[in-house]
Chimera marker file (.cmm) of the C-alpha trace (Angstrom):
<marker_set name="trace">
<marker id="1" x="-59.271" y="-51.195" z="-52.633" r="1" g="1" b="0" radius="0.5"/>
<marker id="2" x="-61.932" y="-49.149" z="-50.879" r="1" g="1" b="0" radius="0.5"/>
<marker id="3" x="-62.344" y="-45.436" z="-51.642" r="1" g="1" b="0" radius="0.5"/>
<marker id="4" x="-61.399" y="-43.237" z="-48.700" r="1" g="1" b="0" radius="0.5"/>
<marker id="5" x="-64.129" y="-40.727" z="-49.576" r="1" g="1" b="0" radius="0.5"/>
<marker id="6" x="-67.247" y="-42.766" z="-50.358" r="1" g="1" b="0" radius="0.5"/>
<marker id="7" x="-66.255" y="-46.361" z="-49.439" r="1" g="1" b="0" radius="0.5"/>
<marker id="8" x="-67.045" y="-47.686" z="-52.955" r="1" g="1" b="0" radius="0.5"/>
<marker id="9" x="-64.578" y="-50.005" z="-54.676" r="1" g="1" b="0" radius="0.5"/>
<marker id="10" x="-61.679" y="-48.448" z="-56.576" r="1" g="1" b="0" radius="0.5"/>
<marker id="11" x="-60.315" y="-49.926" z="-59.775" r="1" g="1" b="0" radius="0.5"/>
<marker id="12" x="-56.955" y="-49.717" z="-61.500" r="1" g="1" b="0" radius="0.5"/>
<marker id="13" x="-56.962" y="-47.237" z="-64.336" r="1" g="1" b="0" radius="0.5"/>
<marker id="14" x="-55.244" y="-44.013" z="-65.275" r="1" g="1" b="0" radius="0.5"/>
<marker id="15" x="-55.749" y="-40.407" z="-64.278" r="1" g="1" b="0" radius="0.5"/>
<marker id="16" x="-54.349" y="-37.030" z="-65.262" r="1" g="1" b="0" radius="0.5"/>
<marker id="17" x="-52.006" y="-35.140" z="-62.956" r="1" g="1" b="0" radius="0.5"/>
<marker id="18" x="-51.157" y="-31.427" z="-63.167" r="1" g="1" b="0" radius="0.5"/>
<marker id="19" x="-49.166" y="-29.113" z="-60.954" r="1" g="1" b="0" radius="0.5"/>
<marker id="20" x="-48.258" y="-25.421" z="-61.091" r="1" g="1" b="0" radius="0.5"/>
<marker id="21" x="-44.654" y="-25.102" z="-60.081" r="1" g="1" b="0" radius="0.5"/>
<marker id="22" x="-42.119" y="-22.251" z="-60.045" r="1" g="1" b="0" radius="0.5"/>
<marker id="23" x="-43.818" y="-20.313" z="-62.841" r="1" g="1" b="0" radius="0.5"/>
<marker id="24" x="-44.731" y="-23.213" z="-65.109" r="1" g="1" b="0" radius="0.5"/>
<marker id="25" x="-47.420" y="-25.891" z="-65.339" r="1" g="1" b="0" radius="0.5"/>
<marker id="26" x="-46.645" y="-29.592" z="-65.703" r="1" g="1" b="0" radius="0.5"/>
<marker id="27" x="-49.329" y="-32.042" z="-66.865" r="1" g="1" b="0" radius="0.5"/>
<marker id="28" x="-49.418" y="-35.765" z="-67.503" r="1" g="1" b="0" radius="0.5"/>
<marker id="29" x="-52.489" y="-37.398" z="-69.045" r="1" g="1" b="0" radius="0.5"/>
<marker id="30" x="-52.340" y="-41.097" z="-68.154" r="1" g="1" b="0" radius="0.5"/>
<marker id="31" x="-50.666" y="-41.840" z="-64.830" r="1" g="1" b="0" radius="0.5"/>
<marker id="32" x="-51.491" y="-45.334" z="-63.488" r="1" g="1" b="0" radius="0.5"/>
<marker id="33" x="-53.804" y="-44.910" z="-60.496" r="1" g="1" b="0" radius="0.5"/>
<marker id="34" x="-56.644" y="-46.277" z="-58.417" r="1" g="1" b="0" radius="0.5"/>
<marker id="35" x="-59.860" y="-44.554" z="-59.519" r="1" g="1" b="0" radius="0.5"/>
<marker id="36" x="-63.232" y="-44.643" z="-57.777" r="1" g="1" b="0" radius="0.5"/>
<marker id="37" x="-66.040" y="-45.325" z="-60.247" r="1" g="1" b="0" radius="0.5"/>
<marker id="38" x="-68.568" y="-43.748" z="-57.894" r="1" g="1" b="0" radius="0.5"/>
<marker id="39" x="-67.038" y="-40.416" z="-56.799" r="1" g="1" b="0" radius="0.5"/>
<marker id="40" x="-63.971" y="-40.120" z="-59.060" r="1" g="1" b="0" radius="0.5"/>
<marker id="41" x="-61.422" y="-39.982" z="-56.237" r="1" g="1" b="0" radius="0.5"/>
<marker id="42" x="-57.914" y="-40.774" z="-57.503" r="1" g="1" b="0" radius="0.5"/>
<marker id="43" x="-55.069" y="-42.390" z="-55.559" r="1" g="1" b="0" radius="0.5"/>
<marker id="44" x="-51.554" y="-42.775" z="-56.919" r="1" g="1" b="0" radius="0.5"/>
<marker id="45" x="-49.311" y="-45.519" z="-55.562" r="1" g="1" b="0" radius="0.5"/>
<marker id="46" x="-45.915" y="-44.704" z="-54.055" r="1" g="1" b="0" radius="0.5"/>
<marker id="47" x="-44.050" y="-45.781" z="-57.204" r="1" g="1" b="0" radius="0.5"/>
<marker id="48" x="-45.927" y="-43.272" z="-59.376" r="1" g="1" b="0" radius="0.5"/>
<marker id="49" x="-45.549" y="-40.522" z="-56.774" r="1" g="1" b="0" radius="0.5"/>
<marker id="50" x="-41.790" y="-41.164" z="-56.627" r="1" g="1" b="0" radius="0.5"/>
<marker id="51" x="-41.505" y="-41.012" z="-60.433" r="1" g="1" b="0" radius="0.5"/>
<marker id="52" x="-43.486" y="-37.759" z="-60.564" r="1" g="1" b="0" radius="0.5"/>
<marker id="53" x="-41.273" y="-36.236" z="-57.856" r="1" g="1" b="0" radius="0.5"/>
<marker id="54" x="-38.091" y="-37.315" z="-59.655" r="1" g="1" b="0" radius="0.5"/>
<marker id="55" x="-39.357" y="-35.789" z="-62.907" r="1" g="1" b="0" radius="0.5"/>
<marker id="56" x="-40.218" y="-32.518" z="-61.151" r="1" g="1" b="0" radius="0.5"/>
<marker id="57" x="-36.803" y="-32.275" z="-59.464" r="1" g="1" b="0" radius="0.5"/>
<marker id="58" x="-35.116" y="-32.863" z="-62.821" r="1" g="1" b="0" radius="0.5"/>
<marker id="59" x="-37.340" y="-30.292" z="-64.516" r="1" g="1" b="0" radius="0.5"/>
<marker id="60" x="-36.639" y="-27.750" z="-61.752" r="1" g="1" b="0" radius="0.5"/>
<marker id="61" x="-32.909" y="-28.277" z="-62.260" r="1" g="1" b="0" radius="0.5"/>
<marker id="62" x="-33.146" y="-27.887" z="-66.044" r="1" g="1" b="0" radius="0.5"/>
<marker id="63" x="-35.388" y="-24.830" z="-65.743" r="1" g="1" b="0" radius="0.5"/>
<marker id="64" x="-32.966" y="-23.165" z="-63.321" r="1" g="1" b="0" radius="0.5"/>
<marker id="65" x="-30.119" y="-23.813" z="-65.770" r="1" g="1" b="0" radius="0.5"/>
<marker id="66" x="-32.132" y="-22.382" z="-68.659" r="1" g="1" b="0" radius="0.5"/>
<marker id="67" x="-33.099" y="-19.271" z="-66.687" r="1" g="1" b="0" radius="0.5"/>
<marker id="68" x="-29.532" y="-18.647" z="-65.497" r="1" g="1" b="0" radius="0.5"/>
<marker id="69" x="-28.183" y="-19.003" z="-69.055" r="1" g="1" b="0" radius="0.5"/>
<marker id="70" x="-30.769" y="-16.621" z="-70.501" r="1" g="1" b="0" radius="0.5"/>
<marker id="71" x="-30.008" y="-13.921" z="-67.903" r="1" g="1" b="0" radius="0.5"/>
<marker id="72" x="-26.318" y="-13.698" z="-68.825" r="1" g="1" b="0" radius="0.5"/>
<link id1="1" id2="2" r="1" g="1" b="0" radius="0.2"/>
<link id1="2" id2="3" r="1" g="1" b="0" radius="0.2"/>
<link id1="3" id2="4" r="1" g="1" b="0" radius="0.2"/>
<link id1="4" id2="5" r="1" g="1" b="0" radius="0.2"/>
<link id1="5" id2="6" r="1" g="1" b="0" radius="0.2"/>
<link id1="6" id2="7" r="1" g="1" b="0" radius="0.2"/>
<link id1="7" id2="8" r="1" g="1" b="0" radius="0.2"/>
<link id1="8" id2="9" r="1" g="1" b="0" radius="0.2"/>
<link id1="9" id2="10" r="1" g="1" b="0" radius="0.2"/>
<link id1="10" id2="11" r="1" g="1" b="0" radius="0.2"/>
<link id1="11" id2="12" r="1" g="1" b="0" radius="0.2"/>
<link id1="12" id2="13" r="1" g="1" b="0" radius="0.2"/>
<link id1="13" id2="14" r="1" g="1" b="0" radius="0.2"/>
<link id1="14" id2="15" r="1" g="1" b="0" radius="0.2"/>
<link id1="15" id2="16" r="1" g="1" b="0" radius="0.2"/>
<link id1="16" id2="17" r="1" g="1" b="0" radius="0.2"/>
<link id1="17" id2="18" r="1" g="1" b="0" radius="0.2"/>
<link id1="18" id2="19" r="1" g="1" b="0" radius="0.2"/>
<link id1="19" id2="20" r="1" g="1" b="0" radius="0.2"/>
<link id1="20" id2="21" r="1" g="1" b="0" radius="0.2"/>
<link id1="21" id2="22" r="1" g="1" b="0" radius="0.2"/>
<link id1="22" id2="23" r="1" g="1" b="0" radius="0.2"/>
<link id1="23" id2="24" r="1" g="1" b="0" radius="0.2"/>
<link id1="24" id2="25" r="1" g="1" b="0" radius="0.2"/>
<link id1="25" id2="26" r="1" g="1" b="0" radius="0.2"/>
<link id1="26" id2="27" r="1" g="1" b="0" radius="0.2"/>
<link id1="27" id2="28" r="1" g="1" b="0" radius="0.2"/>
<link id1="28" id2="29" r="1" g="1" b="0" radius="0.2"/>
<link id1="29" id2="30" r="1" g="1" b="0" radius="0.2"/>
<link id1="30" id2="31" r="1" g="1" b="0" radius="0.2"/>
<link id1="31" id2="32" r="1" g="1" b="0" radius="0.2"/>
<link id1="32" id2="33" r="1" g="1" b="0" radius="0.2"/>
<link id1="33" id2="34" r="1" g="1" b="0" radius="0.2"/>
<link id1="34" id2="35" r="1" g="1" b="0" radius="0.2"/>
<link id1="35" id2="36" r="1" g="1" b="0" radius="0.2"/>
<link id1="36" id2="37" r="1" g="1" b="0" radius="0.2"/>
<link id1="37" id2="38" r="1" g="1" b="0" radius="0.2"/>
<link id1="38" id2="39" r="1" g="1" b="0" radius="0.2"/>
<link id1="39" id2="40" r="1" g="1" b="0" radius="0.2"/>
<link id1="40" id2="41" r="1" g="1" b="0" radius="0.2"/>
<link id1="41" id2="42" r="1" g="1" b="0" radius="0.2"/>
<link id1="42" id2="43" r="1" g="1" b="0" radius="0.2"/>
<link id1="43" id2="44" r="1" g="1" b="0" radius="0.2"/>
<link id1="44" id2="45" r="1" g="1" b="0" radius="0.2"/>
<link id1="45" id2="46" r="1" g="1" b="0" radius="0.2"/>
<link id1="46" id2="47" r="1" g="1" b="0" radius="0.2"/>
<link id1="47" id2="48" r="1" g="1" b="0" radius="0.2"/>
<link id1="48" id2="49" r="1" g="1" b="0" radius="0.2"/>
<link id1="49" id2="50" r="1" g="1" b="0" radius="0.2"/>
<link id1="50" id2="51" r="1" g="1" b="0" radius="0.2"/>
<link id1="51" id2="52" r="1" g="1" b="0" radius="0.2"/>
<link id1="52" id2="53" r="1" g="1" b="0" radius="0.2"/>
<link id1="53" id2="54" r="1" g="1" b="0" radius="0.2"/>
<link id1="54" id2="55" r="1" g="1" b="0" radius="0.2"/>
<link id1="55" id2="56" r="1" g="1" b="0" radius="0.2"/>
<link id1="56" id2="57" r="1" g="1" b="0" radius="0.2"/>
<link id1="57" id2="58" r="1" g="1" b="0" radius="0.2"/>
<link id1="58" id2="59" r="1" g="1" b="0" radius="0.2"/>
<link id1="59" id2="60" r="1" g="1" b="0" radius="0.2"/>
<link id1="60" id2="61" r="1" g="1" b="0" radius="0.2"/>
<link id1="61" id2="62" r="1" g="1" b="0" radius="0.2"/>
<link id1="62" id2="63" r="1" g="1" b="0" radius="0.2"/>
<link id1="63" id2="64" r="1" g="1" b="0" radius="0.2"/>
<link id1="64" id2="65" r="1" g="1" b="0" radius="0.2"/>
<link id1="65" id2="66" r="1" g="1" b="0" radius="0.2"/>
<link id1="66" id2="67" r="1" g="1" b="0" radius="0.2"/>
<link id1="67" id2="68" r="1" g="1" b="0" radius="0.2"/>
<link id1="68" id2="69" r="1" g="1" b="0" radius="0.2"/>
<link id1="69" id2="70" r="1" g="1" b="0" radius="0.2"/>
<link id1="70" id2="71" r="1" g="1" b="0" radius="0.2"/>
<link id1="71" id2="72" r="1" g="1" b="0" radius="0.2"/>
</marker_set>
């Protein structure tokens, strides 16, 4: 796969992913990804993006439940 930024070749590896969301930060250390050895650009495939989104939706749901229970 060719890097979209620098046109060098990308290789399969892993990369971290973090997001600030609704008052909390979520981080994963080793998500499978395409990584450019030259510029460091990272691309996640659709499968990994879908899994991250599913995890975030679940975490949002659980966090909302926790917050609503603690405010009673």
